[in-house]
C-alpha positions as CSV (number, residue, x, y, z in Angstrom):
1,X,51.0,30.0,-80.5
2,X,50.4,26.8,-82.4
3,X,50.3,25.7,-86.0
4,X,46.8,26.9,-86.6
5,X,45.7,30.4,-87.8
6,X,44.2,32.5,-85.0
7,X,40.9,33.2,-86.8
8,X,38.8,31.7,-84.1
9,X,38.4,33.1,-80.6
10,X,38.7,29.7,-79.1
11,X,37.8,28.9,-75.5
12,X,40.4,27.2,-73.4
13,X,38.7,23.8,-73.2
14,X,38.9,20.8,-75.4
15,X,35.7,18.7,-75.7
16,X,36.6,15.0,-76.3
17,X,33.4,13.0,-75.5
18,X,29.7,13.5,-75.9
19,X,26.4,11.7,-75.5
20,X,23.1,13.4,-76.1
21,X,23.2,16.9,-74.5
22,X,26.2,16.0,-72.3
23,X,29.8,16.6,-73.3
24,X,33.1,16.2,-71.4
25,X,36.4,17.9,-71.7
26,X,39.8,16.4,-71.6
27,X,39.9,16.9,-67.8
28,X,36.6,14.9,-67.5
29,X,34.5,17.9,-66.6
30,X,30.8,17.6,-67.6
31,X,28.9,20.2,-69.5
32,X,25.4,20.7,-70.8
33,X,25.9,21.6,-74.5
34,X,23.4,24.3,-75.3
35,X,25.4,25.2,-78.5
36,X,24.9,21.9,-80.4
37,X,27.9,22.9,-82.4
38,X,26.0,26.1,-83.3
39,X,22.7,24.3,-84.2
40,X,24.4,21.4,-85.9
41,X,24.1,18.4,-83.5
42,X,20.3,18.3,-83.9
43,X,20.0,14.8,-82.4
44,X,22.7,15.4,-79.8
45,X,26.1,13.8,-79.6
46,X,26.7,10.2,-80.7
47,X,23.0,9.4,-81.4
48,X,22.9,5.6,-81.7
49,X,21.0,5.6,-85.0
50,X,23.5,8.0,-86.6
51,X,26.5,6.1,-85.2
52,X,25.0,2.9,-86.7
53,X,24.3,4.6,-90.0
54,X,27.8,5.9,-90.4
55,X,29.3,2.5,-89.4
56,X,27.2,0.7,-92.0
57,X,27.8,3.1,-94.8
58,X,31.5,3.3,-94.1
59,X,31.8,-0.4,-94.8
60,X,30.2,0.1,-98.2
61,X,31.5,3.2,-100.0
62,X,32.5,6.7,-98.8
63,X,33.0,8.8,-102.0
64,X,32.3,8.3,-105.7
65,X,32.2,11.9,-107.2
66,X,29.2,13.5,-108.8
67,X,30.3,12.1,-112.1
68,X,28.2,9.1,-111.3
69,X,24.5,8.5,-110.4
70,X,23.7,8.8,-106.7
71,X,20.6,7.0,-105.6
72,X,21.2,8.2,-102.0
73,X,21.1,11.8,-103.1
74,X,17.8,11.2,-105.0
75,X,16.3,9.5,-101.9
76,X,17.4,12.3,-99.6
77,X,16.0,15.0,-102.0
78,X,12.7,13.2,-102.2
79,X,12.5,13.0,-98.4
80,X,13.3,16.8,-98.1
81,X,10.7,17.7,-100.7
82,X,7.8,15.5,-99.5
83,X,4.6,17.5,-98.9
84,X,6.1,20.9,-100.0
85,X,6.3,22.9,-103.2
86,X,10.0,22.2,-104.1
87,X,10.9,19.9,-107.0
88,X,14.7,19.7,-107.1
89,X,17.8,19.7,-104.8
90,X,21.5,20.2,-105.0
91,X,23.8,19.0,-102.2
92,X,27.0,20.6,-101.0
93,X,29.1,20.8,-97.8
94,X,28.3,23.9,-95.8
95,X,25.8,26.7,-95.4
96,X,28.0,29.2,-97.1
97,X,28.3,26.9,-100.1
98,X,24.5,26.5,-100.1
99,X,24.0,30.3,-100.1
100,X,26.6,30.7,-102.9
101,X,24.6,28.2,-105.0
102,X,21.4,30.1,-104.2
103,X,22.9,33.4,-105.3
104,X,24.3,31.9,-108.5
105,X,21.0,30.2,-109.3
106,X,19.0,33.4,-108.8
107,X,21.3,35.6,-110.9
108,X,21.6,33.1,-113.7
109,X,17.9,32.4,-113.9
110,X,16.7,36.0,-113.8
111,X,19.6,37.5,-115.8
112,X,19.6,40.2,-113.1
113,X,22.3,40.8,-110.5
114,X,20.8,42.8,-107.7
115,X,19.8,41.0,-104.5
116,X,18.2,42.6,-101.4
117,X,19.3,41.3,-98.0
118,X,18.8,42.7,-94.5
119,X,20.9,44.4,-91.8
120,X,22.3,42.1,-89.1
121,X,21.8,39.1,-91.4
122,X,24.4,36.4,-91.7
123,X,24.8,34.2,-94.8
124,X,28.4,32.9,-94.6
125,X,32.0,33.9,-95.1
126,X,32.8,33.1,-98.7
127,X,32.8,36.1,-101.0
128,X,29.3,35.8,-102.3
129,X,27.8,34.8,-99.0
130,X,29.8,37.5,-97.2
131,X,28.6,40.1,-99.6
132,X,25.1,39.1,-98.9
133,X,25.7,39.4,-95.2
134,X,24.7,42.9,-94.0
135,X,27.2,43.3,-91.2
136,X,30.2,45.6,-91.6
137,X,32.3,43.6,-89.1
138,X,32.2,40.6,-91.4
139,X,33.3,42.7,-94.4
140,X,36.2,44.5,-92.8
141,X,39.7,44.0,-94.4
142,X,38.7,42.1,-97.5
143,X,38.4,44.9,-100.1
144,X,35.7,45.2,-102.7
145,X,32.8,42.8,-102.2
146,X,30.6,41.2,-104.8
147,X,28.5,44.0,-106.2
148,X,24.8,44.7,-106.3
149,X,23.6,43.7,-102.8
150,X,21.2,46.2,-101.2
151,X,21.0,46.1,-97.4
152,X,17.7,47.1,-95.8
153,X,16.4,47.3,-92.2
154,X,14.8,44.1,-91.1
155,X,11.0,44.1,-90.8
156,X,10.8,47.6,-92.4
157,X,8.0,47.3,-95.1
158,X,8.3,50.9,-96.2
159,X,12.1,50.7,-96.9
160,X,11.5,47.5,-98.9
161,X,8.7,49.0,-101.0
162,X,10.9,52.1,-101.7
163,X,13.9,50.0,-102.8
164,X,12.3,47.3,-105.1
165,X,12.5,48.0,-108.8
166,X,12.9,45.9,-112.0
167,X,16.6,45.4,-111.4
168,X,16.1,43.1,-108.4
169,X,16.7,39.4,-109.0
170,X,15.9,38.2,-105.5
171,X,15.1,39.0,-101.9
172,X,17.1,36.9,-99.5
173,X,16.4,36.6,-95.7
174,X,16.6,34.5,-92.6
175,X,13.2,33.8,-90.9
176,X,15.1,34.2,-87.6
177,X,18.4,36.1,-87.7
178,X,20.4,33.7,-85.5
179,X,23.8,35.5,-85.6
180,X,22.2,38.9,-85.7
181,X,20.5,38.7,-82.3
182,X,17.7,36.2,-82.6
183,X,15.2,38.5,-84.4
184,X,12.3,36.8,-86.1
185,X,10.6,38.1,-89.3
186,X,7.1,39.6,-88.5
187,X,4.0,38.2,-90.0
188,X,3.3,41.5,-91.7
189,X,6.8,41.8,-93.2
190,X,6.8,38.2,-94.4
191,X,3.5,38.8,-96.2
192,X,4.8,42.1,-97.7
193,X,7.9,40.3,-99.0
194,X,5.8,37.5,-100.5
195,X,3.4,40.0,-102.2
196,X,6.3,42.0,-103.6
197,X,8.0,39.0,-105.0
198,X,4.9,37.7,-106.7
199,X,3.9,41.1,-108.1
200,X,7.4,41.9,-109.4
201,X,8.5,38.4,-110.5
202,X,11.3,38.5,-107.9
203,X,12.8,35.3,-106.6
204,X,12.6,34.6,-102.9
205,X,15.6,33.0,-101.2
206,X,15.1,31.8,-97.6
207,X,18.3,31.0,-95.7
208,X,17.3,28.1,-93.4
209,X,20.9,27.1,-92.6
210,X,20.3,27.6,-88.8
211,X,16.5,27.4,-88.6
212,X,15.8,24.4,-90.8
213,X,15.5,20.7,-90.1
214,X,13.2,21.0,-87.1
215,X,15.0,23.6,-85.1
216,X,12.0,25.9,-84.8
217,X,9.4,23.0,-84.3
218,X,8.5,22.6,-88.0
219,X,10.5,21.1,-90.8
220,X,11.5,24.5,-92.0
221,X,10.9,27.8,-90.2
222,X,9.3,29.4,-93.3
223,X,6.4,27.0,-92.9
224,X,5.3,29.2,-89.9
225,X,5.1,32.3,-92.1
226,X,3.4,33.5,-95.3
227,X,6.7,33.0,-97.2
228,X,6.8,30.6,-100.1
229,X,10.4,30.6,-101.2
230,X,11.7,29.7,-104.7
231,X,15.0,28.6,-103.1
232,X,15.8,27.5,-99.6
233,X,19.3,26.9,-98.3
234,X,19.9,24.2,-95.6
235,X,22.9,22.9,-93.7
236,X,23.8,22.6,-90.0
237,X,21.2,20.3,-88.5
238,X,20.7,18.4,-91.8
239,X,23.7,16.0,-91.0
240,X,23.3,16.0,-87.3
241,X,27.0,16.7,-87.0
242,X,28.2,15.3,-90.3
243,X,29.0,18.0,-93.0
244,X,26.3,18.3,-95.6
245,X,24.2,21.2,-96.9
246,X,22.1,22.0,-100.0
247,X,19.5,24.0,-101.7
248,X,15.9,23.1,-102.5
249,X,14.3,24.9,-105.5
250,X,11.1,25.1,-107.4
251,X,10.5,23.5,-110.8
252,X,11.0,26.6,-113.0
253,X,14.6,26.8,-111.9
254,X,15.5,23.3,-113.0
255,X,17.0,24.2,-116.4
256,X,19.2,26.9,-115.0
257,X,21.7,24.6,-113.5
258,X,22.6,22.4,-116.4
259,X,25.8,20.3,-116.7
260,X,28.9,22.4,-115.9
261,X,27.0,25.4,-114.4
262,X,27.7,24.5,-110.8
263,X,29.4,21.7,-108.9
264,X,31.1,20.4,-105.8
265,X,33.7,17.6,-105.3
266,X,32.5,16.3,-101.9
267,X,28.9,17.5,-101.8
268,X,26.3,14.8,-101.3
269,X,28.9,12.0,-100.9
270,X,27.4,8.6,-99.8
271,X,28.4,9.0,-96.2
272,X,26.8,12.4,-95.8
273,X,23.6,11.6,-97.5
274,X,23.2,8.3,-95.6
275,X,23.5,10.2,-92.3
276,X,21.2,13.1,-93.4
277,X,18.6,10.6,-94.6
278,X,18.5,9.1,-91.1
279,X,18.3,12.5,-89.5
280,X,15.3,13.4,-91.7
281,X,13.6,10.1,-90.9
282,X,13.7,10.9,-87.2
283,X,13.3,14.7,-87.1
284,X,10.5,15.0,-89.7
285,X,8.2,12.7,-87.8
286,X,5.3,14.9,-86.6
287,X,5.5,13.4,-83.1
288,X,9.2,14.5,-82.9
289,X,8.4,18.0,-84.1
290,X,5.5,18.2,-81.6
291,X,8.0,17.3,-78.8
292,X,10.3,20.1,-80.0
293,X,7.5,22.6,-79.6
294,X,6.5,21.2,-76.2
295,X,10.1,21.5,-75.0
296,X,10.4,25.0,-76.4
297,X,7.3,26.1,-74.5
298,X,8.7,24.5,-71.3
299,X,12.0,26.2,-71.7
300,X,10.3,29.6,-72.4
301,X,8.1,29.1,-69.3
302,X,11.1,28.3,-67.1
303,X,13.0,31.3,-68.4
304,X,10.1,33.7,-68.0
305,X,9.6,32.4,-64.4
306,X,13.3,32.8,-63.6
307,X,14.4,36.0,-65.3
308,X,12.9,39.5,-64.5
309,X,11.3,40.8,-67.7
310,X,12.5,44.3,-66.9
311,X,16.1,43.2,-67.1
312,X,15.9,40.4,-69.8
313,X,14.0,40.0,-73.1
314,X,13.5,36.5,-74.4
315,X,12.7,35.8,-78.0
316,X,12.9,33.2,-80.8
317,X,11.1,30.0,-81.8
318,X,11.4,26.4,-81.1
319,X,14.8,25.5,-79.7
320,X,16.4,28.6,-81.1
321,X,16.0,31.2,-78.3
322,X,17.8,34.3,-77.4
323,X,18.1,36.1,-74.0
324,X,18.7,39.8,-74.6
325,X,20.7,40.8,-71.5
326,X,21.0,44.5,-72.5
327,X,24.7,44.4,-71.8
328,X,27.8,42.6,-73.1
329,X,27.3,38.8,-72.6
330,X,30.9,37.6,-72.9
331,X,31.2,37.5,-69.1
332,X,28.0,35.4,-68.8
333,X,29.2,32.9,-71.4
334,X,32.4,32.4,-69.4
335,X,30.6,32.1,-66.1
336,X,28.1,29.7,-67.5
337,X,30.9,27.5,-68.8
338,X,32.5,27.5,-65.4
339,X,29.1,26.2,-64.0
340,X,28.9,23.5,-66.6
341,X,26.7,25.1,-69.3
342,X,28.0,25.8,-72.8
343,X,26.4,28.8,-74.6
344,X,27.1,31.0,-77.6
345,X,26.3,34.6,-78.2
346,X,24.2,36.2,-80.9
347,X,25.7,39.7,-81.2
348,X,27.1,41.5,-78.2
349,X,24.0,41.6,-75.9
350,X,22.3,38.3,-76.6
351,X,22.8,34.8,-75.3
352,X,21.7,32.1,-77.8
353,X,20.2,28.8,-76.6
354,X,20.6,26.0,-79.1
355,X,20.2,22.7,-77.2
356,X,19.9,19.5,-79.2
357,X,16.3,18.8,-80.3
358,X,16.5,15.7,-78.1
359,X,17.2,17.7,-74.9
360,X,15.2,16.5,-71.9
361,X,13.1,18.6,-69.5
362,X,15.5,17.6,-66.7
363,X,18.4,19.0,-68.7
364,X,16.4,22.2,-69.4
365,X,15.7,22.6,-65.6
366,X,19.4,22.2,-64.9
367,X,20.4,24.7,-67.6
368,X,17.9,27.3,-66.4
369,X,19.1,26.9,-62.8
370,X,22.6,27.7,-64.1
371,X,21.4,30.6,-66.2
372,X,19.5,32.1,-63.2
373,X,22.6,31.8,-61.0
374,X,24.9,33.3,-63.6
375,X,22.6,36.1,-64.8
376,X,21.1,37.2,-61.5
377,X,24.3,37.3,-59.5
378,X,25.6,40.1,-61.9
379,X,24.3,43.6,-61.8
380,X,21.8,44.4,-64.4
381,X,22.6,47.2,-66.8
382,X,20.7,49.3,-69.2
383,X,21.1,48.7,-72.8
384,X,24.3,50.0,-74.4
385,X,22.9,49.6,-77.9
């Protein structure tokens, strides 16, 4: 027992150094980091441009409060909204905060309170974001949640059509349910959501906390679907490891968040926006995004060649991939770690692969070799789901 709460199931290693995809623990052991801090270190560890940006900004000013003008926030907002349909941004510190802001904005703008979300979703652990999350294990022990969230099966058009009425303020979803098993929205379901929102004047909130900022091979994952959200939440990869998050919203919502309606002490501080601006400059280059898709295809090819399809199902987009092992994966995570590969689960049966967007093909080869060794030396089992 130590001085910390025991709310994390921590692994018994301490990572003390990192460069690119490679990290080392306090014993000097080397690992391939295919967690990226759970999709956070989009440019890998200690990227030279980010290190330089932090150093330069730290010598100027760290924090000023949102009581004052922030040219850095304005510049970052403009970079994020270039060539899309959004018009305004708000910056905060985490994905949960971003989703809280999205929920507040939707309810205040519409004057309605009911929001539809989907089973196995994950939107955060604050009370509003936890209430939006349709997973009972996240809710247990905390008493009454925020009211008027309706949880529907993901990719079920009929259930959605039967549930929508004039009490609904917004529909909220992830394009890929990262924590919920790496399940992607189908083209048909995305189109149905878009049609329903337009027909019924319902706001559409897309949670891009994990999928945004190049993770799926486009700036935002919704760009690969028929979805055209009114609000999108972003975090994780936006700061490349430095805490920053935010929402982007369309023009009609601007007046809803007037002075005093919402706020944050640390959100959008000069250090955070300087780092995020550099991340955006690098990641939003089309050549960089093309490389992400190329590496995704290469990783998928290697996985399909190495793992029998009758035992494993591989799904996802870009560099957010899941391997459904059809059995509990905790043993695989531990064995991969012993072999020098860091992984994270996505539900009980799925291994989630989240390498930095800068991962090399050589590192992919090494990771797949470890996965093959770990997964194929254990007996396959039928699904227990």
